[in-house]
N, C-alpha and C positions, 0 to 999 in steps of 0.2 A: 830533233830540234825541240828545245824546251820552250813552253809557251807561258805568257804572262797570265795572271789570274783573270784579267779582263777578257782576254782572248779565249781562255778556257770556258768562261761563262757563256760567251757567244757561241762557241762550238757545242756546248751542252744544250743550247736552245734548239739546235737543229739535229741533235743526235737521233739516229734511227730513221730520219726522213731522207737521208741521202747516203748512198753507199760510196765508199772510197774516201780514205782519210785526206788525201791531197785535195780532192774536189771540195770536200767540206771545208778545208782550211782556206782555200781560195775564196769560196763563197762567204765564209765568216769574215775574212779580212776586208773584202769589198763592202759587204753590208754594214759591218760595224763602223767602218771609216766614213762611209757616206752618211750614216746616221749621225755621227759626230759632227760632220760638216753642217748637217741640217740644224742641229742644236745650236751651233755657233751662229748660223744665220738668223735664228729666232731671237737672239739677244737684241735688246733695244739699242737705238742709236745713242741714248744717253749713257748706257753702260760703256759703249765703245769710246765715246768722247771723254768720259771720266777717266778711263784707263790711259788714253793718250795724253791727257792733261797731266796726270801724275808722272808719266814717263818724261814729259817735257820738263817738269820741275826737277826730276831726278837728274836729267842732263845738265840743267842750269846749276844745280847744287854741286854736282861733281866737278864741273869746270871751274866754278868759283873757289871751291875748296882746294883744288889742285894749284891754282894761281896764288892763293894766299899762302900755301905752304912754300912755294918757290920764292915768294916775296920775303918771307921771314928767314929763309935759310941761305939765300944767295946774295952776294954783294950786288949793289945797284947796277953796276955796269954789265955784269953777267945776266942779271934779270932782264935788263933792257934789250940786250942782244937776243936772249932766249925767246922773248915775246915775238920777235920777227920770224923765228923758226916754227912757232906753234901753228901758225896758219897753214904752213905746208903739211904739218902732221894731220891737222883736222881735214885738210883737203884730200890727203891720201886716204883717210878713213872714209870720207864721202865717196871717193872714186872706187874704192874697194867694195863699197856697198852696192854698186851696180850688179855685182855677182848675185845679189839676192833677188834681182828682178829678171835674171836670165832664165831661159828654159831649163828645167831639171828633169831628172829621170823618175820613172816609177820605180820605187825601191822599198825595202823593208826597214823598219825602225826597230832597233833592239833596246830593251830596257835593262839597265845595270842594277842589280840588287846585291845586297850584302847579307850573308848568313854565316853560320859557324864554319862553313867550308871556304869562306872568302868570297870575293866578288865573282859573279857569273852573269852571263847574258841570257835574256829571255826575249823571244819574238813578241813584240807588243802590237805593232800595227803596220799598215801599208801606207806609203806616201804617194799620192797621185799627182806627181809632177807639178804642172802650172796651177792646177786646182788648189794644191796645198799652199803654194806660195802666195796666191791671191787671198785665200781665206785665212791663212795664218796671220796672227798679229805680229809675228816676229819681224817681218819686212817693214811694215809701217812703223812699228816701234823703233826699229833701228833709225829710220829717217827722222822721226820726231825727237829721239834722244840726240841725234847728230845736230839737229837745228838748235835744241836747247843748249848743247855743249858749245856750239859756235857762238850763240848769243852771249853766253856767260864769258867765253874767252875774249870776245871783242870788248865786252864791258870791262873785264879785268885789265885788258891791255890799256884802255883809255884811262881807267881809274888809278892804276898802280904804276904805270910807266912814269919815269922821272919827268919827261916832257909832256905827259898826258897826250901823246900822239899828235901834238900840234893843236889841240883844242883849247889851250890856255891853262892858266895856273889854278883857277877856281873851279875845279871839277870834283863834284861830290859823286858818291856811288850812284845816287838817283839820276843825276844828270848824265853820267856815263851810260847807265842802263837805258835811258830815254834815247840817247844818241844811237845806241846799238839797235834798239827796237825800231827806231825810225828807219835805219838802214834795212832791217828785215822787212818792214812794211813796204818800203820802196821797191824791194826785190820781188816779193810775192805778189804785189799788186800790179806787176808788169808795166811799170812807168806811168800808171794812172796818177800817182802822187806828183810826179814831175809835171804832167800835163795840166793838172789843176792847181799846182803850186801849194800843195798840202805838205806840211812838215810839223813834227813835234820836237825838233831839235834845231841846232844851228846849221848854217849853210856849210857846204864842203869847199866853197870857192877859195878860202884862205889857207887851206891845208897844204903842206908840202907834198910834192909828187909821190914820194914813197908811201906816205900815209893814205893818200887818195887811192893808190894801187892796192893797199891792204883792205881798204873799205870795199873796193870793187871785188877783191877776192872773196871776202865774206859774203858779199851780195850774190856772187855766183853760187856759193855753197847753199845759201838760203833758197835761191831759185831752183837749183837742181833737186834739193830735197822736197820742196813744195810741189814742183811739177810731177816728179816721180810718184810722190805720195798721192797727189790728186788723181793721177792715172790709175794707180792701184785701187783707190777708193771707187772710181768709176767702174773698173772691172769687177770689183767686189759687189757692187750694186747689181751689175749685169749678171754676175754669177748667182746672186741670191735667188732670182726667179728660176734658174735652172735647178739649183739644189732643192728649192721648195717643191719642185715637181716630184720629188721622191716621196712615196707614201710615208706618213708618220707611223712608227711602230709597225712596219709591214709584215705580213705573213710571207712565207716562202713563195707562195703563188703570186702575191702582189708584187714582190720584188722581182721575181722572174719576168712578170709582165712588163714592169718598168724597164728592165734591161732589154727586153725584146723591142720596146718602142723607142729606146734612147737614140737610135739613129734616124728617126723621122725628122724631116726638115723643120717642122714646127717646134720641135723640142729645143733646137739651138745648140745642142751639145756638139754635134758633128762639125758645124760651121765655126764654133768658137774654140773648141778644145779637141781638135782632130786626133792627136796622138793618144790622149787619155781615153777618148771615146773608142778608138780602135782597140785599146787594151781591154775595155769593158766588153766589147763585142767578142774578142777572142776568149775572154774569161767566161762569157755567157755560153759560147759553144762548148767550152770545156766542161762547165757545170752540167750541161745537157748531154754530155758524153758524145759530142760530135767531133771525134778525134780527127777525122779527115779534114774537116773544115779548119780545125786548129792548125794542122800541119800546112794547109794551103795558105792560110792568112799569115802565119808566122814566116813562111818563106817569101811571100809576096811583100811583106813589110818587115824585112829582116833588120832594118835600121831604126825601128822604133826605139825610143830612149827608155828601155826597160832593163833594169840591172839583172845580172846573172843570177843572184839569189832568188829573184822573182820568177825568172824563166825556169829555174830548177824545180819549182812547185808543180809545173805542168808535166805530169807523167801519166803513162798508161796504167790504169788501176790493176790490170791483170798481169802485165809483163814487167811493169816498172820502167819501161823504156821512156826516155825523154821525148816529149812532143815539141818542145820549143828549144831549138839548139842555136 
């Protein structure tokens, strides 16, 4: 198995202090990945908010550009009918996004590189299931881009539609944007705007039924993205304290001590991330050459969501026999 330069560097740092290539590889994968998670958690909140703001702008710009292209190339009646189909498309995208928040397996990530021999794959890192999904920006980025895309699509539908979706003839881009933003705020503030009578746009009472339904559909998309994103942010804050318990730039002995203590109740790892913790426990036994414990645990927890390539790393150093089948 060919390794990436980053992983080779990590392996070189423990060279000679641990016998067994596979044990060294398992140890290097876990230590380097947890250290990367720790570095992510050390980023300031302003850095994260700035990234999300840029992604929201990207979503808005993409949706607006898409609609302007359709408006220029399609006859008006086709464009008008097409706008009614777009909400189903964006709704499908948001629905598919739920897969990003579902539990995932512990697996390996391969890096594709190009050289004179053509493309080839190199083992780059390990992905630790739910820990990865919560700490990775990809999930929240998807939700933020989806919200920006939905906001720009609703704005474009109101602004460019021949009937302006029932809002009247004098609809400028700014007014269409404020109407859409008002709908977003009414959604993410969970009816607080209705209770206190707050609005930054006109009332929905005079709209036709079909247009009210579209407004409601967009509001559901905003709600789903906001609530899911808020839940992930909460889990990320919760996860931060667990990740920060990992020693900064740990020695082999410090990291082993951390792995020995990871199942203690006060650490919170076992209660919040049981499957990932069990994988760390099994890996810790393997690194310490406790092969019998590895066999017992892997048989007892045979349904752990760990991919076959990861299981194949756990082999007996002397015989080469697989320990995790």
